[in-house]
N, C-alpha and C positions, 0 to 999 in steps of 0.2 A: 504494500500500500504506500503510495507516495504522499509526501507531506503536502499540506494545503498551501496553495499559493497566496501570497499577500498582494493584493491589488490596491494601488494608490493612484490618485490623481497627481499631476505634476505639482500642484499647489500643496497637497498633503506631503508629498515627498520632499519638496523644498523646505518644509517646516517640520519635518519629522524629527523626533528626539533620538537621534542615532547614538549608539554606544560609541564612545571616543576611540576605542581600539579596533573598530571594525570599519570596513569600507563597503559602500553600497552603490548600486546603479539602478536605474529604473528602465526596464526593458519593455517598452510598449505597455506601460501600466503595471507590470509585474516587478515587485521588489526583489532584487538579486543581491545576496551577500557575496562579496568578492573575497576570494582567498588571498591571504597575504603572500606576496611573491617571495621566492627563495633568493638566496645570495646571488646565484648566477644570473637570474633575471634582473635583479637590481643593479648588478655590476654593468651589464650591457646597457640598461636604461641610463645609468649614470654616465657612461662613456658617450652615448649618443647626445644626451643633454649637454654635456661639457663641450663637445665639438660644435654643436649648434650655437651655444652661447658665445664661444670664441668667434664663430662665423658672424653672428649678429653684432658683436662688439666692433668688428672690422667692417661690417656691411650693415649699417643701421636701417634695415628695411622691414624689421619685424622683431618678433621674440619667440622663444621656445618656452613652454611651460610644462611642469611636471604633472604627474597623474593625480595629484591631490585636488585638481580642479575638475568640476563637473560641467559638462556642456549641454545646453538645452538643444538637442537635435530635432525634437518635435514636441508637440504638446504633451506627449505621453512617454518620451524617452530622454533619459539623462545618461550620458556615457562619460567615461573618464579614461581617455587614451593615455598610454604610458607616457608619451611625449606628444605635445600638440604644438604646431607652428601657426601663429597668427601673423599675417603680413600687414604692414602699415603701422602707424602709431595709434593704437587703440587704447592707450593707458587711461585716458579719462573715462571711457566707457566701462573699463574693467575695474576701476579703482575700488568700488564698494560692492562689487558683484559677488554674491554667494554662489550663484549658478551662472556660468558664463553664457551670455546671450549671443555671442559671436561664434559663428561656425569656423573652426580652424581650416586653413588651406590644406594642411598636412596633418594626419593623425598617424602616429607610429604605435604599433602594438607589438610588444615583445611577448612571444608565446610562452604560456605556462603549461606544464604537463597536464593540468586539469582542464584545459580548453580543448573542446572537440572541434573538428572541422565545421560541424553544423553551427556551433556558437560563433566561430570566426566569420562564417559566411553571413550570418544574421547581422553581426556588427558591420561588416562591409556594406551590406544593403542599407542599413540605417545611416551610416556615414555618407554614402553617396546620395541617398535621397535627401539628406539635409543640406548638401552642397559642398561637402569636402571634395577637394580636387585630387588629392593623392592619399593613399593609405600605404604605409610601409609595414609589412608583416615580417618581423625579425624572429628567427628561430635559433635560440642559443644552443639547442641540442645538436642541430645539424650544421651550425655555423653558416647559415644561408639567410637570404632575405628576398622578399618579393616586393615589387613596386606595382601597385594597382591604381588605375585611373578610372575604373568602373567595376561593378560588382561581379562580372562574369568570369574573366580570366586575368591572371597577372600580366602586365605589359612587359615586365623584365623580371627574370629569375636570376639572382646573383649568387655566385659561389664565393668561397674564401679569397680567391684571387681577384675579385671584382671590387669596385668601389660604389658606395651608395651615393647617388647624386640626384638632382632634380632640376628641371628647367625653371621651376619656381624659385630656386636658390642659386642664381648664377655664380659659378666658381666654387660651390660647395662640393666636395668629394671626400667621402670618408671610406678608406679602404676597410673592407670587412675584416681583414686580418688584424687591424687596429681595434675595430669595434669589439671583436671577440677575444682580444689579448688578455 
């Protein structure tokens, strides 16, 4: 017998008294408790965030944000990508935001062992329906990455000898060997 689903409106979710040590997302109205990532996951996420922050320091065209931010992808969906890229200076709009109302241009997801292909494809669909331009799926177990620009098939499948790059970030290239070092 499966556990009962908790269904919330976005307003209920945005004001829900969550436990401090847990992370949640709202998946088309369903409350989802997220598992805490392992060291390997966090290390890859940290490397990616660091490289993006250096890039944006030298190229002030936007910013990269960590997974502690929730994004309002639709009236019933709140997602928290591992790293999100928002282009342009949107700091005034974001200053007091509890839930980010701006759709990121890039959402990066570092795969966790608990995530199924079905879960990932659902997130991809939600990201692209919301207006995300690229999704980077990064797999620490296989030391590979995929760049998606639509929910059907990845545009680029990257191996350890390749570099993660994007036309949205001119001059940014992160060798996967460094990302997974």
